N, C-alpha and C positions, 0 to 999 in steps of 0.2 A: 293141278300144278301150274299150268299156263295162266289161268286166271289169278292165282295168288301172286305170281311173279310180276304180272301187269298191274295188279292192284297196289303192290308195294313200290311200283315205278322202278323196278330193277332193269337196267338196260341189257339187251341181248348181247352176244359176242360181237355182233356187227354194229352195235350202238343204236339199234332201233328200240322203240318203247314197246313194240309188238313182237312177242316170241313166236317163232315158227315151229311147226310140229317137228320138222326134220332136225332142227337145232336141238330140241329137247330129246329126241330119240338118240341122236349122236352122243350126247352127254351121258345118257343112261346106259348105253352100251360100251362107252369108252372105259377100259380098265383103269385108266389114270384118274378119271373123274370119280369112279365109284370106290376106289382104293384097293383094287385087286391086282396091282401092277406086280408082276413077277420079273425081277431084274435079270436074273440069270436063266434065260429060257433054254439055252444050250450051254454045254461045257465041253472042254477038250479032255478026251480021255488019255491020248498020247500025243505029246507035243512033236514027237519025231515024225509020226505018220500023219499027224494033223486030223486025227479021227475025232469027230464030234458026236454027241449024243444029246437027245432032248432031255431036259431036267424034269424028272418026275418026283422031285422032292429029295433027291440024293444030295444036292448041294445046298 
């Protein structure tokens, strides 16, 4: 992956022509880059008591 990005002369996020391994690992682990972003990670069960719960697919 690193070699193909550098061969296509695609700049890294810092503007360098050489990609670092750390930048590639960050991109592959980041849920927004890979498309797995869950927008409502928690939800409010009762607005009076402000009780929140983790969203396991309910919302």
